[in-house]
C-alpha positions in Angstrom: 3.0 -2.0 -12.0 0.3 0.0 -9.8 -2.7 1.0 -11.6 -4.1 4.5 -12.8 -7.4 5.1 -12.1 -9.3 8.5 -12.7 -13.0 9.0 -11.5 -13.7 12.2 -9.6 -9.7 12.4 -9.3 -6.6 10.3 -10.6 -5.9 7.2 -8.3 -2.3 5.1 -8.2 -3.0 2.3 -6.8 -0.4 -0.9 -6.3 1.8 -2.7 -3.2 4.8 0.0 -3.0 3.3 2.5 -5.6 4.5 5.1 -3.2 8.0 4.7 -5.2 6.2 6.8 -7.6 5.7 9.5 -6.3 8.5 11.6 -8.1 5.7 11.2 -11.5 2.5 12.5 -9.7 4.6 15.3 -8.5 6.4 15.8 -12.3 2.5 15.4 -13.8 1.5 18.1 -11.1 4.1 21.1 -11.8 5.2 20.3 -7.6 8.8 21.7 -7.6 8.8 22.0 -3.6 6.0 20.2 -1.7 5.2 20.6 2.3 4.7 16.5 3.6 1.9 16.7 6.0 1.3 14.4 9.0 1.1 13.8 13.0 3.3 12.2 14.8 2.3 9.2 15.4 2.7 8.5 10.9 6.5 10.1 11.3 7.3 8.2 14.6 6.3 4.5 12.7 8.3 5.6 9.6 5.8 6.1 7.0 6.6 10.1 6.5 10.3 8.3 5.7 8.9 5.9 3.4 7.4 8.8 0.9 10.0 11.4 1.4 12.9 8.7 0.2 10.6 8.0 -2.8 11.2 11.6 -3.3 14.4 13.8 -4.2 15.4 15.7 -1.4 15.2 19.4 -3.1 11.6 18.7 -3.8 10.6 18.4 0.4 10.2 22.2 1.1 9.5 20.4 5.1 7.9 18.6 6.8 4.6 19.8 9.8 3.8 17.2 11.6 1.5 18.6 14.3 -1.6 17.2 12.7 -4.4 16.5 15.8 -6.6 13.7 15.7 -9.7 15.6 15.0 -7.6 18.5 12.5 -8.3 21.7 13.7 -8.3 25.6 12.1 -5.7 26.8 14.5 -3.4 23.5 13.2 -4.3 24.9 9.5 -2.1 28.2 10.6 0.6 26.4 12.2 0.8 24.7 8.8 0.0 27.5 6.6 3.3 29.5 8.0 5.3 27.2 7.4 3.9 26.7 4.0 4.7 30.2 3.1 8.0 29.9 4.9 9.8 27.2 2.9 8.4 28.3 -0.5 5.9 25.8 -0.8 3.7 25.4 -3.9 1.8 21.9 -2.9 1.6 19.5 -0.3 2.0 16.0 0.0 -0.3 14.4 3.0 0.3 11.2 4.2 -1.5 9.6 7.2 -5.2 8.9 7.5 -7.9 11.0 7.2 -7.0 13.9 9.8 -3.7 15.0 7.8 -5.2 15.0 4.4 -8.1 16.9 5.5 -5.5 19.6 7.7 -3.7 19.5 4.0 -6.6 20.4 2.1 -7.8 23.3 4.6 -3.8 24.6 4.1 -4.4 24.1 -0.1 -7.4 26.3 0.7 -5.6 28.7 3.3 -3.0 29.4 0.9 -5.0 30.7 -1.9 -7.9 32.0 -0.7 -8.5 35.3 1.4 -11.0 36.3 3.9 -11.9 34.5 6.9 -11.2 30.8 6.4 -15.0 30.5 8.1 -16.7 31.8 5.2 -15.5 29.1 2.6 -17.3 26.0 5.0 -20.3 24.5 3.1 -23.7 25.8 5.9 -22.3 29.1 5.4 -22.7 29.1 2.0 -19.1 28.8 1.2 -19.0 26.0 -1.7 -19.0 28.6 -4.8 -16.2 30.5 -3.3 -13.8 27.9 -3.4 -12.1 28.3 -6.4 -9.9 26.2 -8.9 -6.7 28.2 -7.5 -6.9 25.8 -4.4 -3.2 24.7 -4.4 -2.5 21.0 -5.3 -2.6 18.1 -2.8 -1.6 14.1 -3.6 -2.6 12.5 -0.4 -1.6 9.2 0.6 -3.6 7.0 3.0 -1.9 5.1 5.8 -5.2 3.8 7.0 -8.2 2.5 5.4 -11.3 4.0 6.2 -11.7 7.7 5.9 -11.8 7.8 1.8 -10.6 11.5 1.8 -7.8 10.7 -0.6 -10.5 10.7 -3.2 -12.9 13.2 -1.4 -14.2 16.6 -1.8 -14.7 17.5 1.7 -12.6 18.7 4.8 -13.6 18.7 8.1 -12.1 21.3 10.1 -13.2 22.2 14.1 -12.6 25.7 14.0 -11.6 27.9 16.6 -15.1 28.9 18.4 -15.3 24.7 18.5 -17.7 24.0 15.3 -16.7 21.7 13.3 -17.5 22.4 9.7 -17.8 20.2 6.2 -15.3 22.7 3.4 -17.1 21.1 0.4 -16.1 21.3 -3.4 -14.7 19.9 -6.0 -11.9 21.9 -6.2 -10.7 20.2 -2.7 -10.4 16.8 -4.2 -6.8 15.9 -4.3 -4.9 16.1 -7.5 -3.4 12.6 -6.9 -4.7 9.8 -4.1 -1.5 7.3 -3.8 -2.8 4.2 -2.5 0.0 1.5 -1.3 -1.5 -1.1 0.8 1.9 -1.6 2.6 1.6 1.6 4.2 -1.6 0.1 6.1 0.4 -3.7 7.1 1.9 -2.0 10.4 -1.7 -0.7 11.6 -2.2 -1.7 15.3 -5.6 -3.9 15.3 -7.6 -1.4 17.4 -7.0 1.1 14.7 -7.8 -1.1 12.0 -10.9 -1.9 13.2 -12.0 1.5 13.8 -11.0 2.7 10.8 -12.2 0.2 8.9 -15.8 0.6 10.6 -15.6 4.2 9.0 -14.8 3.2 5.0 -18.4 0.3 6.4 -20.6 3.6 7.5 -19.4 5.6 4.3 -20.2 3.2 1.6 -23.5 2.2 4.3 -24.9 5.7 4.4 -23.9 6.5 1.1 -25.6 3.8 -0.5 -28.7 4.6 1.5 -28.6 8.3 0.3 -31.8 9.0 -1.6 -29.7 10.9 -4.5 -29.7 8.9 -7.4 -26.5 7.8 -8.4 -26.6 4.2 -9.7 -22.6 4.4 -10.2 -21.8 5.5 -6.9 -24.4 3.0 -5.5 -22.7 0.1 -7.3 -19.3 1.1 -5.7 -20.6 1.8 -2.5 -22.0 -2.1 -2.6 -18.9 -3.1 -3.7 -17.0 -1.4 -1.2 -19.3 -2.9 1.7 -19.1 -6.3 0.7 -15.2 -6.3 0.3 -15.1 -4.9 3.9 -17.2 -6.9 5.3 -15.4 -10.0 4.3 -12.1 -8.9 4.9 -12.2 -6.5 7.9 -11.8 -9.5 10.8 -9.1 -10.8 8.5 -6.9 -7.3 8.7 -7.6 -7.1 12.4 -6.6 -10.4 13.4 -3.7 -10.3 11.2 -2.3 -6.8 10.4 0.4 -8.9 8.0 -2.6 -10.6 5.7 -1.5 -8.7 2.2 -5.0 -9.8 0.6 -7.3 -8.4 4.0 -5.5 -5.0 4.1 -5.2 -4.8 -0.1 -9.6 -5.2 0.0 -9.6 -2.6 2.8 -8.3 0.0 1.0 -10.2 -0.8 -1.7 -13.2 -1.0 0.3 -11.7 2.4 2.3 -11.4 3.7 -1.5 -15.2 2.8 -2.7 -16.0 4.6 0.5 -14.7 8.2 -0.4 -15.7 7.8 -4.2 -19.4 7.9 -3.3 -19.1 10.8 -1.2 -21.0 12.9 -3.5 -24.2 11.4 -2.9 -23.8 12.5 0.4 -24.1 10.7 4.2 -26.6 10.6 6.9 -27.2 10.7 10.4 -24.2 8.7 11.3 -22.0 11.5 10.2 -24.6 14.2 11.1 -24.1 13.4 14.8 -20.0 12.1 14.9 -19.3 15.4 13.2 -19.9 17.7 16.4 -19.1 15.1 18.5 -15.6 14.8 17.0 -15.1 18.3 17.0 -15.6 18.6 21.4 -12.1 19.3 22.1 -12.5 17.0 25.5 -12.9 14.1 25.6 -11.6 13.4 21.7 -13.3 11.1 20.1 -12.0 8.8 16.9 -14.1 9.3 14.6 -14.1 5.5 12.9 -15.0 4.6 16.5 -18.0 7.1 16.8 -19.5 5.8 13.6 -19.1 2.0 14.7 -20.9 2.9 17.6 -23.8 5.0 15.9 -24.2 2.9 12.5 -26.7 -0.2 14.4 -28.8 2.7 15.8 -29.4 4.9 12.7 -30.1 1.1 10.7 -32.9 0.5 13.2 -33.8 3.9 12.8 -33.4 4.2 8.6 -34.7 0.8 8.1 -38.6 1.6 7.4 -37.6 4.7 4.7 -35.0 2.2 2.6 -36.0 -1.2 3.0 -35.9 -2.0 -0.3 -31.6 -1.3 0.2 -31.4 -3.4 3.1 -32.0 -6.5 1.0 -28.9 -5.1 -1.4 -27.0 -4.2 1.7 -27.6 -7.8 2.7 -26.8 -9.4 -0.6 -23.9 -7.3 -1.3 -22.7 -8.9 2.7 -23.5 -12.3 1.4 -26.4 -12.5 4.3 -29.4 -14.6 4.2 -32.7 -12.7 3.1 -34.3 -10.7 6.0 -31.1 -10.7 8.3 -31.8 -8.2 10.8 -28.4 -5.6 10.0 -28.6 -3.6 13.2 -28.0 -6.7 14.8 -25.5 -8.0 12.7 -23.2 -4.5 12.9 -23.9 -4.9 16.5 -22.2 -8.1 16.6 -19.6 -7.3 14.3 -18.6 -4.3 17.1 -18.1 -6.8 19.4 -15.8 -9.2 18.0 -13.3 -6.5 16.5 -13.4 -4.4 20.1 -15.5 -1.9 19.7 -16.9 0.4 22.6 -20.3 -0.7 22.7 -21.9 3.2 23.8 -21.1 6.8 23.2 -20.8 6.4 27.6 -18.4 4.0 27.3 -16.5 6.3 25.1 -16.3 8.5 27.5 -18.9 11.1 26.8 -20.0 13.1 29.5 -23.9 13.6 29.6 -23.7 17.5 29.6 -21.9 17.4 26.4 -24.9 16.4 24.4 -27.3 19.3 23.9 -24.8 21.0 21.8 -24.0 18.2 20.1 -27.7 17.9 18.7 -27.6 21.1 17.8 -24.3 21.0 15.7 -26.6 17.2 14.6 -29.2 19.1 13.3 -26.9 21.9 11.6 -24.6 19.7 9.9 -24.3 19.6 6.6 -24.7 15.3 6.3 -28.2 15.5 7.6 -30.5 16.1 4.7 -29.7 13.1 2.7 -30.0 10.6 5.3 -33.1 8.1 3.8 -35.8 9.5 7.0 -35.6 12.8 7.8 -33.7 14.2 11.1 -35.5 16.5 13.6 -34.4 17.6 17.0 -36.4 14.6 18.6 -35.1 12.2 16.0 -31.6 13.3 16.4 -31.6 13.1 20.5 -33.7 9.9 20.4 -30.5 8.1 18.1 -27.8 9.8 20.8 -29.5 8.6 23.5 -29.8 5.0 22.4 -26.6 5.1 21.4 -25.3 6.5 25.1 
């Protein structure tokens, strides 16, 4: 039996709860759904798990060409299929990329004009209306929190990776079934788990006043650090998989506080066409450096994080997370990930323009961003 939770949106949580998706379609009035996924999710049999729980006449089509970092080009391609097959809603199956792409398609299907005009940093937030097509998000990783997030990160045709943010972009239903993560490989488990940790850390450190979100972020952080190693070591550890899915969910539920320097930098890095850099892995590499940078501006909150993580007072959090990265196999640097040095200048420009920067606890200027990237390089 699943649990229904309503906090910003409605969440169906529990092992096997994907079998109840027919109820979600009924309640949202979706008659024909476009399934948005990627080839890896299809190949793993996870889309079939979802479609088997749906009556066949409600499956309008399947779009499985989502790139690892979703693009405006892919969204237009999915939109063509959405319209051609007569869909009136979307079921997104996968990690953050298919879920973000689904949000972009839901926006494009119902809003006219240039897609970029709806980007947050271009004044697009108030232009996004309640007309957005309904999305059901079914995460198959435990990391992004996009299933309960109000944002979609999309790389535009000109290479900019921008955030599209609105309360109307929340998926109308999040279906969180830990069983869908049981087969996640160790490397992807580690990278997506560090993504969840980075969300809990950055939203907690955000200077915005939101005590309920702070409590959720700390709870998610504690769950993640207690269970990530177990999930990486044994993908069939049911308790660890469940706890990591809760931690990812908690990270997403706190996004309204804003993020910080980790994401301000990882967003333009993830927008690069070459090399293609995984978002969660980028966050893992950047986390220790940003923690060192921010400590002087948010020291009291560091003690709260240590307590939530079960660490001794005064523990060096940057060093602790650096050790965790090594233990779970994360790369040590951006250069190890394949980032060429010549790509750094435009990344600095992108980071300074990113919507996550203003909620970093310590102000970000060009010198600070440059120093952080150089330290992580």
